[in-house]
C-alpha positions in Angstrom: 85.8 94.3 110.5 86.6 96.1 107.3 87.4 99.3 109.2 90.0 97.6 111.3 91.7 96.2 108.2 91.6 99.7 106.7 93.4 101.3 109.7 96.1 98.7 109.5 96.4 99.3 105.7 96.7 103.0 106.3 99.4 102.5 108.9 101.4 100.2 106.7 100.9 102.4 103.7 102.1 105.5 105.5 105.2 103.6 106.6 106.0 102.4 103.0 105.4 105.9 101.7 108.0 107.3 104.2 110.4 104.5 103.3 110.3 105.6 99.7 110.5 109.3 100.6 113.7 108.9 102.6 115.3 106.5 100.1 114.8 108.8 97.0 116.2 112.3 97.6 117.3 114.3 94.6 120.8 114.4 96.1 122.1 112.5 99.1 124.2 115.6 99.8 121.2 117.8 100.3 118.7 116.3 102.8 116.7 118.0 105.6 117.8 116.8 109.0 114.6 114.8 109.9 115.0 112.8 106.7 118.5 111.6 107.7 119.3 108.7 110.0 120.9 109.6 113.3 124.7 109.5 113.0 124.9 106.9 115.7 123.0 107.0 119.1 119.6 108.6 119.2 117.0 108.7 116.5 115.3 110.9 113.9 111.9 110.5 112.3 113.6 108.5 109.6 114.8 106.0 112.2 111.2 105.1 112.9 110.3 104.0 109.4 111.9 100.5 109.3 110.8 99.4 112.8 107.3 100.7 112.1 107.2 98.5 109.0 108.4 95.4 110.9 105.7 96.2 113.5 103.2 96.3 110.6 104.4 92.9 109.4 103.6 91.6 112.9 100.1 93.2 112.8 99.4 91.4 109.5 100.6 88.1 111.0 97.9 88.3 113.6 95.3 87.7 110.8 97.3 85.1 109.0 98.6 82.8 111.8 95.1 81.5 112.9 94.4 80.5 109.3 97.8 78.7 109.1 97.0 76.9 112.3 93.7 75.7 110.8 95.5 74.5 107.6 98.1 72.5 109.6 101.8 72.5 110.4 102.9 71.1 107.0 101.1 74.0 105.2 102.5 76.5 107.7 106.1 75.4 106.9 105.5 75.5 103.1 103.9 78.9 103.3 106.3 80.6 105.6 109.5 79.1 104.1 108.3 80.0 100.6 107.5 83.6 101.6 110.8 84.0 103.5 112.8 82.8 100.5 111.0 85.0 98.0 111.3 88.2 100.1 115.0 87.4 100.9 115.6 86.6 97.2 114.1 89.9 96.0 116.3 91.8 98.4 119.4 89.9 97.2 118.4 90.4 93.6 118.1 94.2 94.1 121.5 94.3 95.8 123.1 92.6 92.8 120.9 94.1 90.1 121.5 95.3 87.3 124.3 92.7 87.2 126.2 95.0 84.9 128.2 98.2 85.4 130.2 100.6 83.4 134.0 100.1 83.8 136.5 102.1 81.8 134.0 102.8 79.0 132.5 99.3 78.7 129.9 97.2 80.5 131.1 94.3 82.6 129.4 91.7 84.7 129.1 92.3 88.5 130.6 89.3 90.1 129.8 87.9 93.5 133.2 89.3 94.5 134.6 92.4 92.7 137.3 91.2 90.3 139.1 94.5 90.7 138.9 94.7 94.5 138.4 91.4 96.4 137.4 93.3 99.5 134.2 94.4 97.7 131.3 92.3 96.4 127.5 91.9 96.4 126.0 92.7 99.8 124.0 89.8 101.2 121.8 91.5 103.7 119.6 94.6 103.4 116.1 95.9 104.3 114.1 93.2 102.6 116.4 90.4 103.8 115.9 91.6 107.4 112.2 91.6 106.9 112.3 88.1 105.5 114.4 86.7 108.5 112.3 88.6 111.1 109.1 87.3 109.5 110.3 83.7 109.5 111.4 83.6 113.1 108.5 85.6 114.4 106.1 83.3 112.5 107.6 80.3 114.1 107.4 81.7 117.5 103.8 82.9 117.1 102.7 79.6 115.6 104.3 77.1 118.0 104.3 79.0 121.3 101.5 80.1 123.5 101.2 83.9 124.1 102.9 83.8 127.5 105.8 81.7 126.2 106.2 84.1 123.2 106.3 87.1 125.6 109.0 85.3 127.6 111.0 84.5 124.5 110.8 88.1 123.3 112.1 89.4 126.6 114.8 86.8 126.6 116.0 87.8 123.1 116.2 91.4 124.1 118.2 90.6 127.3 120.5 88.1 125.6 121.3 90.6 122.9 122.2 93.1 125.5 124.4 90.6 127.3 126.2 89.5 124.1 126.9 93.2 123.2 128.5 93.9 126.6 130.3 90.5 126.9 131.7 90.9 123.4 133.4 94.2 124.3 133.0 95.3 128.0 135.0 98.4 127.5 133.3 99.9 124.5 130.3 97.8 123.5 128.1 100.3 121.7 130.5 102.1 119.3 130.9 101.6 115.6 134.4 100.2 116.2 133.6 98.2 119.3 130.3 96.6 118.5 130.7 92.8 118.6 128.2 92.2 115.7 130.7 93.4 113.1 133.1 90.6 113.9 130.3 88.1 113.6 129.3 89.5 110.2 132.8 89.4 108.9 133.2 85.7 109.9 129.8 84.6 108.7 129.1 86.8 105.7 132.6 87.7 104.6 134.1 91.1 104.2 133.2 91.6 100.5 129.5 91.1 101.3 129.0 93.7 104.0 127.7 97.3 103.9 130.3 100.1 103.7 128.1 103.2 104.1 129.8 104.1 107.4 133.2 104.2 105.8 134.2 100.9 107.3 132.8 97.4 106.9 129.7 97.5 109.1 126.2 96.0 108.3 123.2 97.8 109.9 121.1 94.8 108.8 123.6 92.1 109.8 123.2 88.9 111.7 123.4 89.8 115.4 121.3 93.0 115.3 118.5 91.0 113.6 117.8 89.3 116.9 116.1 92.3 118.6 114.4 93.2 115.3 112.6 89.9 115.4 111.0 91.0 118.7 109.7 94.1 116.8 107.6 91.8 114.7 106.5 89.6 117.6 105.3 92.6 119.6 103.5 93.9 116.4 101.8 90.5 116.3 100.6 90.8 119.8 99.1 94.3 119.1 97.5 92.9 115.9 96.0 90.0 117.9 94.6 92.4 120.4 92.9 94.4 117.7 91.6 91.3 116.0 90.3 89.6 119.1 89.0 92.5 121.2 87.9 95.3 118.8 84.6 95.2 117.0 83.3 97.7 114.6 79.8 97.0 116.0 80.7 97.5 119.6 82.1 100.9 120.5 82.8 99.9 124.0 85.1 97.1 122.8 86.9 99.6 120.6 87.4 102.0 123.4 88.7 99.3 125.7 91.2 98.2 123.0 92.3 101.8 122.5 92.8 102.2 126.2 94.9 99.1 126.4 97.0 100.1 123.3 97.6 103.5 124.6 98.7 102.4 128.1 100.9 99.6 126.5 102.4 102.1 124.1 103.1 104.7 126.7 104.6 102.0 129.0 106.9 100.8 126.3 108.0 104.3 125.4 108.9 105.1 129.0 110.7 101.7 129.4 112.7 102.3 126.3 113.8 105.8 127.4 114.9 104.4 130.8 116.7 101.6 129.1 118.4 104.1 126.9 120.3 105.3 130.0 122.4 102.1 130.0 121.7 100.6 126.6 121.6 103.6 124.2 118.8 103.8 121.6 120.5 103.1 118.3 119.0 102.1 115.0 122.2 101.0 113.3 122.9 98.3 115.9 119.2 97.9 116.6 119.6 98.0 120.4 116.9 96.4 122.7 116.0 99.9 124.0 115.4 101.0 120.4 113.1 98.0 119.9 111.1 98.7 123.0 110.9 102.5 122.3 109.9 102.2 118.6 107.3 99.5 119.4 105.8 101.9 121.9 105.7 104.8 119.4 104.2 102.5 116.8 101.5 101.3 119.2 100.6 104.9 120.1 100.5 105.9 116.4 98.3 103.0 115.5 95.9 103.7 118.4 95.5 107.2 117.1 94.7 105.9 113.6 92.2 103.4 115.0 90.5 106.3 116.9 90.3 108.4 113.7 89.2 105.7 111.4 87.1 103.4 113.5 85.6 105.7 116.0 85.5 109.1 114.2 85.1 107.4 110.8 87.6 109.8 109.2 87.8 109.3 105.5 89.8 112.3 104.4 92.4 112.5 101.6 95.4 111.4 103.8 93.7 108.1 104.7 92.8 107.4 101.0 96.3 108.4 99.9 98.2 106.1 102.3 95.7 103.2 102.0 96.7 102.4 98.4 100.3 102.2 99.4 99.3 99.7 102.1 97.6 97.4 99.5 100.9 96.5 97.7 103.6 97.5 100.2 106.5 95.1 99.3 106.0 95.4 95.6 106.0 99.2 95.5 109.0 99.4 97.8 110.9 96.9 95.6 109.9 98.8 92.5 111.2 102.1 94.0 114.6 100.4 94.3 114.5 98.6 90.9 113.7 101.6 88.7 116.7 103.9 89.7 119.1 100.9 89.3 117.7 100.3 85.8 118.0 104.0 84.9 121.6 104.0 86.0 122.5 101.8 83.0 121.2 104.5 80.6 122.8 107.5 82.1 124.1 110.2 79.7 127.5 111.8 80.0 126.0 114.6 81.9 124.6 112.3 84.5 121.0 112.4 83.4 118.7 109.4 83.0 114.9 108.8 82.9 114.8 108.5 86.7 116.6 111.6 87.8 115.6 113.9 84.9 113.2 116.0 86.9 115.9 116.7 89.5 118.7 117.3 87.1 116.7 119.5 84.8 114.2 121.2 87.0 114.5 120.9 90.8 118.2 121.4 91.0 117.8 124.9 89.6 115.3 126.0 92.2 117.0 129.0 93.9 117.8 129.1 97.6 118.4 126.1 99.9 119.4 123.1 97.6 117.7 120.8 100.1 114.3 122.1 98.8 114.8 120.8 95.3 116.1 117.5 96.6 113.0 117.2 98.8 110.6 118.2 96.0 112.1 115.5 93.8 111.5 112.9 96.6 107.8 114.0 96.7 107.7 113.6 92.9 108.8 110.0 93.3 106.1 109.5 96.0 103.4 110.8 93.6 104.7 108.6 90.8 104.7 105.5 93.0 101.3 106.4 94.4 99.9 106.6 90.9 101.1 103.1 90.2 99.5 101.9 93.5 96.3 103.7 92.8 96.1 102.0 89.3 96.8 98.6 90.8 94.1 99.2 93.5 91.5 100.3 90.9 92.3 97.1 88.9 92.1 95.0 92.1 95.6 93.8 91.5 97.3 93.0 94.8 100.8 91.5 94.4 101.5 89.3 97.4 104.4 86.9 98.2 
């Protein structure tokens, strides 16, 4: 039993580690290609990180939902709603934090809407907010529906999302300008509260594209349930049977996603249904390899120990990795140096040759720093859960 939990911790920890790595380069202008998101259609290794984490959320649900069913429906609602609000609130807090900014030489309060530009404001959605919403709806589906009904709802959500995209703009449904979800976000969230990283108001974690992301968690829940119910550390045959099932399921989903890509392009930024199916397949194959190494081969090398500590406090360490640089920005010198970017500005930026090397080494330094915090928490048996 402990070995199974350990492989899931390692998978989750590796995902969180990669999330921190890609979010903390020394310079956003100097990043190696695999550490960038795909410009639009297609994907890079970086585009696998977020769906893998949602998949891991579903894995963990497989061990929690049975306990919630035993505790009763009233307890379920209290637990799930509380956790959803906390995770969503942390994400919104980080979007707004540090609540102050420098403007014309003085600090001013960051309003819900920018007082100098009413088209800009605090972004409502983000990574943690999407995790919260997906966790909520996936939990409700897993708790109240039988497995067959949950499978049907998952398929229905993927197909309905596809239909809505095409119906919203039959001529150009999958482009940045033509995607129907942007209009929904503008109407529901408001222009000032949307992401602008694409140069125009467009939210990659907006309302409509959250629908297929919910399925990512549900399918992760099914995989976690399979591991929990069928695999046994004391029965090698059961473990091999589970591995075979996972491998065949993962391969089938990958092939299905690639075929669906021919008509509904794989795209992380609008989280297409083909992207959901494809990334769940890859996550399932990856997890099956980890189960083989940890459960069957009993591998206990440094990589497993390294990633495992990240998996013990995943949401906390991810939030901390966003909190610290935002705090440091308040104390930036005239030369652009603060306690967070000091290593990059003073050391790594001066490494000769390709500037991407220094940027990458700085990101690794952030990973090591965050790992040290996770390691200390693990040694002290401190596990921060929400």
